[in-house]
N, C-alpha and C positions, 0 to 999 in steps of 0.2 A: 504494500500500500504506500503510494508515494507521498501522501500528505499526512501520514500518521506520525505524531510527535514521538510516540513510544518506539515505533519502528526506526525512526531516525536516531533516537538515543541508543537503541540496541546495536545499530550499525556504526555508531561512533560519529555520525554526522552532526549531532548536537551533543555538546559536553554535558556530563552528569557526574555526580559523585558516586561512582560505581563501587560497590562493596563485594560483588560476586558476579561471575560470568562463567558458566560451564559450557557455553556454546549453544545451549537450548533455553536456558533461563538466565535472566539478568536481574540483579538487585541494585537499586540505587536510592539515594535519599530524595524524599519529596521536597520540592522547592517551597511549598507552603505547608510546613509541618503543623499538625494538630496535637502533637505530643513531643516531648524531648527527643524521642526516637520515632521517626515516621519514615518508613521505607516503602518503596514500591517494588513489587516482585512481578516480573512479566515473562511470558514466553517470548522468545525471539520471533517466533512465527506469528503473524497477524491473525488474531481471532477477535472479531468485534465484541461479542458479548458471551456470557455463559450460555445463552440460548443457541449459540452457534456451535457449541461443542458436539462432538460425536463420540461414540464408544472408543474410537481410535485415539482420542485425546486424554483418556483416563490416566495413563502413565504420566503424560506431560503435566497435567494438573496436580498430580501427586508430587511431582518434582518441584512445583512452586512451594508447596508446604515444606518439603525437605530442605529447600534452599533457605526458607524463612527460619526453620529450626536451627540450621547451621549458623546463620548470621546472628540470630538472637543469642546463641551460645558464645560466639566470638565477641559480641558486644557486652557480654556479661549480664544480660537481662532475662535469660531463659529461666533461671530459678525463681526470680521474683514474679515473673509473668509478663505476657505480651498478648496482644489481641491481633487476630487476622480477620480481615473483612474483604469480601468481594461484592461490589455493587453490580447490579444488572439493570441497565437501562435508566432513563432519565429520572423517573419517579423514585428510584432507589439512590440517586445521587451520582450515577456514572456520568462523568464529563468527557473523558477520553474513551473513545470506542475501540479499545484494544484491551482484551481481558487483562486485568491486573489485580493483584492482591495487596492490600495495605497491611503493613505490620506496624503496630503502635505499641510503644513501651516507654519506660522511664518515669512514669508517674502512675498513681492509682487511677484506673479507668472505671468510671461509673457505669451502672447498668440500670435501666436499659439505655442503649445508645440512641442517638438521633433525637 
């Protein structure tokens, strides 16, 4: 997708504070953080929304969570806790239409969100 900001970040065309890249999944800091640690975890391959996933994407989506787990441990927040969120479509707050998972940590997070 030529106009997707996350595709451009994954390709290195737009700079980002990347923390992890395994060739399929990229983790970088959100430029508008909602918590002391706010990361975005994306598949390198463009998938617009969760509604566009297929059975073939199950492993890839699992890799998003494993990348989040790894980076949370590296940042020292895994034991205290972190939240992962994937929004799907506008009413849920999805702004960039490239599947992405938010990882939030570094403070107590209230419930319910939103």
